[in-house]
C-alpha positions as CSV (number, residue, x, y, z in Angstrom):
1,X,129.8,102.7,134.9
2,X,126.8,100.3,134.7
3,X,123.6,100.9,132.7
4,X,120.7,98.6,132.5
5,X,119.1,97.8,129.2
6,X,115.6,96.5,129.8
7,X,113.8,94.8,126.8
8,X,110.8,92.5,126.7
9,X,112.8,89.5,125.2
10,X,114.5,86.9,127.4
11,X,117.5,86.6,125.1
12,X,119.5,89.7,124.1
13,X,118.7,91.2,120.7
14,X,121.1,92.1,117.9
15,X,120.6,95.8,118.9
16,X,121.5,94.9,122.5
17,X,124.7,93.4,121.3
18,X,125.5,96.5,119.2
19,X,124.8,98.8,122.1
20,X,126.9,96.7,124.5
21,X,129.9,96.7,122.1
22,X,129.7,100.4,121.6
23,X,129.2,101.1,125.3
24,X,132.3,99.2,126.2
25,X,134.4,101.6,124.1
26,X,133.0,104.4,126.3
27,X,133.7,102.7,129.6
28,X,130.1,101.6,130.1
29,X,129.0,98.1,131.0
30,X,125.5,97.1,129.8
31,X,123.4,94.8,131.9
32,X,120.8,93.2,129.6
33,X,117.6,92.9,131.7
34,X,114.0,91.6,131.4
35,X,111.3,92.7,133.8
36,X,111.1,89.2,135.2
37,X,114.8,89.4,136.3
38,X,114.0,91.9,139.0
39,X,114.1,90.5,142.6
40,X,112.2,92.9,144.7
41,X,112.8,91.0,147.9
42,X,116.6,91.2,147.7
43,X,116.7,94.5,145.7
44,X,118.9,92.7,143.2
45,X,118.5,91.8,139.5
46,X,119.8,89.0,137.3
47,X,120.6,89.6,133.7
48,X,123.4,89.2,131.1
49,X,126.6,91.1,130.3
50,X,128.6,90.7,127.1
51,X,132.0,89.3,127.6
52,X,134.0,89.3,124.4
53,X,131.4,87.7,122.1
54,X,129.4,85.7,124.7
55,X,126.5,86.7,126.9
56,X,127.1,85.6,130.5
57,X,124.5,85.4,133.3
58,X,125.1,87.6,136.3
59,X,123.4,88.9,139.4
60,X,124.0,92.3,140.7
61,X,122.6,95.4,142.3
62,X,120.0,97.4,140.3
63,X,121.7,99.9,138.0
64,X,121.1,103.6,138.8
65,X,120.2,104.2,135.1
66,X,118.0,101.8,133.1
67,X,117.1,102.2,129.5
68,X,113.5,100.8,129.4
69,X,111.8,99.7,126.2
70,X,108.2,100.9,126.1
71,X,107.2,97.3,125.5
72,X,108.2,96.5,129.1
73,X,105.6,98.9,130.5
74,X,103.1,96.1,130.7
75,X,105.1,94.9,133.8
76,X,103.5,97.7,135.9
77,X,104.6,96.4,139.3
78,X,108.2,96.0,138.3
79,X,108.3,99.5,136.7
80,X,106.7,101.1,139.8
81,X,109.3,99.3,142.0
82,X,112.2,100.6,139.8
83,X,110.9,104.2,139.7
84,X,112.0,104.7,143.3
85,X,115.5,103.1,142.7
86,X,116.7,104.2,139.3
87,X,116.4,106.7,136.6
88,X,114.2,105.2,133.8
89,X,114.3,106.4,130.3
90,X,110.7,105.4,130.0
91,X,108.2,104.9,132.8
92,X,104.9,105.1,131.1
93,X,103.7,108.2,132.9
94,X,101.6,110.6,130.9
95,X,101.9,108.3,127.9
96,X,100.5,109.8,124.7
97,X,97.9,107.9,122.6
98,X,96.7,108.4,119.0
99,X,93.9,110.5,120.6
100,X,95.9,112.6,123.0
101,X,98.7,113.4,120.5
102,X,96.1,115.2,118.3
103,X,94.7,117.0,121.4
104,X,98.3,118.1,122.1
105,X,98.8,119.5,118.6
106,X,95.4,121.2,118.6
107,X,96.1,123.1,121.8
108,X,99.4,124.5,120.5
109,X,99.0,127.6,118.2
110,X,102.3,126.7,116.4
111,X,101.4,123.1,115.8
112,X,97.6,123.0,115.4
113,X,97.8,123.1,111.6
114,X,99.4,119.7,111.7
115,X,96.6,118.1,113.8
116,X,93.9,115.8,112.4
117,X,90.3,116.4,113.7
118,X,89.7,113.5,116.1
119,X,86.9,112.3,118.3
120,X,86.4,109.3,120.5
121,X,83.8,106.9,119.0
122,X,81.4,106.6,121.9
123,X,78.5,105.9,119.5
124,X,78.0,105.4,115.8
125,X,76.4,108.8,115.5
126,X,79.8,110.4,116.0
127,X,81.1,108.4,113.0
128,X,78.1,109.3,111.0
129,X,78.6,113.0,111.8
130,X,82.3,112.8,110.5
131,X,81.0,111.1,107.4
132,X,78.6,113.9,106.7
133,X,81.3,116.5,107.2
134,X,84.2,114.8,105.5
135,X,82.8,112.1,103.2
136,X,85.7,109.7,103.9
137,X,86.8,108.7,107.5
138,X,89.0,106.2,109.3
139,X,88.2,104.4,112.5
140,X,91.1,103.1,114.5
141,X,91.8,101.9,118.0
142,X,93.2,104.4,120.5
143,X,96.0,101.9,121.2
144,X,97.3,99.6,118.5
145,X,100.5,98.6,116.7
146,X,101.5,98.3,113.0
147,X,98.3,99.8,111.7
148,X,96.1,97.0,113.2
149,X,92.3,97.2,113.0
150,X,92.1,100.4,111.0
151,X,88.9,100.8,108.9
152,X,88.1,103.3,106.2
153,X,84.5,104.3,105.5
154,X,83.3,106.1,102.3
155,X,79.7,107.2,102.0
156,X,78.8,106.4,98.4
157,X,75.2,107.6,98.6
158,X,72.5,108.0,101.2
159,X,72.2,104.3,102.0
160,X,75.4,102.9,100.6
161,X,78.8,102.8,102.3
162,X,82.1,101.3,101.2
163,X,84.1,99.8,104.1
164,X,87.7,98.7,103.8
165,X,90.0,97.1,106.4
166,X,93.7,97.5,106.7
167,X,94.5,93.9,106.1
168,X,92.0,93.2,103.3
169,X,92.2,94.0,99.6
170,X,88.4,93.9,99.2
171,X,85.8,96.6,99.9
172,X,82.5,95.7,101.6
173,X,79.4,97.5,100.4
174,X,77.0,98.1,103.3
175,X,73.7,99.7,103.9
176,X,73.4,102.3,106.7
177,X,71.8,99.6,109.0
178,X,74.6,97.2,108.3
179,X,77.4,99.7,108.8
180,X,75.8,100.9,112.0
181,X,75.6,97.3,113.4
182,X,79.2,96.6,112.3
183,X,80.8,99.6,113.9
184,X,78.6,99.6,116.9
185,X,80.0,96.1,117.6
186,X,83.6,97.3,117.2
187,X,83.4,100.4,119.3
188,X,81.6,98.6,122.1
189,X,84.6,96.2,122.5
190,X,87.5,98.6,122.3
191,X,88.3,102.3,122.6
192,X,88.3,103.8,119.1
193,X,88.7,107.2,117.4
194,X,87.4,108.6,114.2
195,X,89.3,111.0,111.9
196,X,88.8,112.3,108.4
197,X,90.8,110.3,105.9
198,X,94.0,112.0,104.9
199,X,95.0,111.3,101.3
200,X,98.7,110.7,101.8
201,X,99.2,108.6,98.6
202,X,101.6,108.1,95.7
203,X,100.7,109.0,92.1
204,X,99.7,105.3,91.8
205,X,97.2,105.6,94.6
206,X,99.2,103.7,97.2
207,X,99.1,105.0,100.8
208,X,102.4,106.2,102.3
209,X,103.8,107.9,105.3
210,X,107.2,109.1,106.5
211,X,108.6,107.5,109.6
212,X,111.1,109.8,111.4
213,X,113.3,108.0,113.9
214,X,114.8,110.3,116.6
215,X,117.3,109.6,119.3
216,X,119.0,111.7,121.9
217,X,122.7,112.7,121.5
218,X,125.6,113.2,123.9
219,X,124.2,116.6,125.1
220,X,120.7,115.3,125.6
221,X,119.2,116.9,122.5
222,X,117.1,115.3,119.8
223,X,118.6,114.3,116.5
224,X,117.0,112.7,113.5
225,X,118.7,109.3,112.8
226,X,116.7,108.4,109.7
227,X,113.7,109.3,107.7
228,X,112.2,106.7,105.5
229,X,109.0,106.3,103.5
230,X,106.7,103.3,104.0
231,X,104.4,102.5,101.1
232,X,101.4,100.1,101.3
233,X,99.4,98.4,98.6
234,X,96.7,100.3,96.7
235,X,93.8,98.7,98.6
236,X,95.3,99.3,102.0
237,X,94.1,102.1,104.4
238,X,97.6,102.6,105.9
239,X,101.1,101.6,104.9
240,X,102.0,100.4,108.5
241,X,101.7,96.7,107.9
242,X,105.3,95.8,107.6
243,X,104.6,92.4,106.0
244,X,103.0,93.9,102.8
245,X,104.6,97.3,102.7
246,X,107.7,98.6,100.9
247,X,110.3,100.9,102.4
248,X,112.2,103.7,100.5
249,X,114.9,106.2,101.4
250,X,113.0,109.5,102.1
251,X,115.4,111.6,100.1
252,X,114.9,109.5,96.9
253,X,111.2,109.3,97.4
254,X,110.7,113.0,98.0
255,X,112.8,113.9,94.9
256,X,110.7,111.6,92.7
257,X,107.4,112.8,94.1
258,X,108.0,116.5,94.6
259,X,111.0,117.2,92.2
260,X,112.3,120.7,92.7
261,X,110.2,121.2,95.9
262,X,111.8,118.1,97.6
263,X,114.4,120.1,99.6
264,X,111.7,122.3,101.0
265,X,109.5,119.4,102.0
266,X,112.5,117.6,103.5
267,X,113.4,120.7,105.6
268,X,109.8,121.0,106.7
269,X,109.8,117.4,107.8
270,X,113.0,117.9,109.9
271,X,111.8,121.0,111.7
272,X,108.4,119.6,112.3
273,X,109.7,116.3,113.7
274,X,112.1,118.1,116.1
275,X,109.4,120.5,117.3
276,X,107.0,117.7,117.9
277,X,109.6,115.6,119.8
278,X,110.2,118.5,122.1
279,X,106.5,119.1,122.5
280,X,105.8,115.5,123.4
281,X,108.5,115.6,126.1
282,X,107.0,118.8,127.5
283,X,103.5,117.3,127.5
284,X,104.8,114.1,129.2
285,X,107.0,116.0,131.6
286,X,109.7,113.5,130.9
287,X,112.9,113.4,128.9
288,X,112.8,110.5,126.5
289,X,115.6,108.6,124.8
290,X,113.9,107.6,121.6
291,X,110.9,108.4,119.5
292,X,109.2,107.6,116.2
293,X,106.8,109.8,114.3
294,X,104.6,108.8,111.4
295,X,103.9,111.8,109.2
296,X,101.6,112.1,106.3
297,X,102.1,114.4,103.3
298,X,99.2,115.3,101.0
299,X,99.4,116.4,97.4
300,X,99.7,120.1,98.4
301,X,102.8,119.2,100.6
302,X,100.9,119.7,103.9
303,X,102.1,117.6,106.8
304,X,100.0,115.9,109.4
305,X,101.0,113.7,112.3
306,X,99.4,110.3,112.3
307,X,100.9,109.1,115.5
308,X,104.0,109.0,117.8
309,X,105.7,105.7,118.6
310,X,107.5,105.2,122.0
311,X,109.6,102.3,120.8
312,X,110.2,102.7,117.0
313,X,111.6,99.8,115.1
314,X,115.4,100.2,114.8
315,X,116.2,97.0,112.8
316,X,117.5,99.1,109.9
317,X,119.5,101.4,112.2
318,X,121.5,99.3,114.7
319,X,124.8,101.0,114.3
320,X,123.5,104.6,114.3
321,X,121.2,103.9,117.3
322,X,123.9,102.2,119.3
323,X,126.3,105.1,118.7
324,X,123.7,107.7,119.8
325,X,122.1,105.7,122.6
326,X,125.5,105.1,124.3
327,X,126.4,108.7,124.0
328,X,123.2,109.5,125.7
329,X,124.0,107.1,128.5
330,X,127.2,109.1,129.2
331,X,125.0,112.3,129.3
332,X,122.6,110.6,131.8
333,X,125.4,109.3,134.0
334,X,126.7,112.9,134.3
335,X,123.3,114.2,135.1
336,X,122.8,111.4,137.6
337,X,126.1,112.2,139.3
338,X,124.9,115.7,139.8
339,X,121.6,114.3,141.2
340,X,119.7,116.0,138.4
341,X,118.4,113.7,135.7
342,X,116.1,115.9,133.6
343,X,112.4,115.7,134.5
344,X,110.6,118.3,132.3
345,X,108.3,120.6,134.2
């Protein structure tokens, strides 16, 4: 059985090697692919297969199942071509943004309590309205990675605003006229949203969130591979900058922060993450292979969903991800043999 593994890198990653080794033990051959390897004229693809400990270049027919990294979706023409010829674990259809994930939660009676009030920043007046209502807000791009270009605004008094940026340790003190000009320039160049600031912080005032990494198992159901806490520096808006943040095991962190309530918080995180993963699939009308969720926890133990990640970092989880992902390939192969890979209605 042949399964394609499409990633944005020309050379196979360490995870690709782990997946290939694990797959071989289950009778699966992995063809490592890049979007540029697809030859639409000949309906063939080049790529690499792992032979013992060496990657060898090959050319073969397009696999019937291709595990597509969300980072490959920029190659729209190649993805569109493959959609008619293979089952893709990710095709970009109905993709969920920071904005739409909050809309999704708000519309669900069971999940709306986890949503963050969110509006698209079409003008500064929308930001000003959120400031009047909430006092502290964040402005962030609809699409971004690793907490890039996130701003926090605090209204100190009628004509004084403190503005901080994700990658800066300093706060800028601005007048209303200055903050208007500053953010009007930002929102005129990119699509942004505004939200109330959620105080998910440690006792030392450092921002943190819980990253939940989910994968599918051998029967096509979601399982939580790992939960870990990412903590930023005190001056940061968000802990998502991997270069300056620190990562902790979720169990240890929750025990230190919530003591005897830690088991209940942990169970809440698990049930919430699994319910959200199922909801995202239903919203996208597509069964997915992997998902990351960034969840905030305030001082009263309330959970909020900051965002969902289509291609979560698995650098700390190679072995676990390889085991589950290859089990899922077996499941997909069985579904494909029955001509019924799951498309959610």
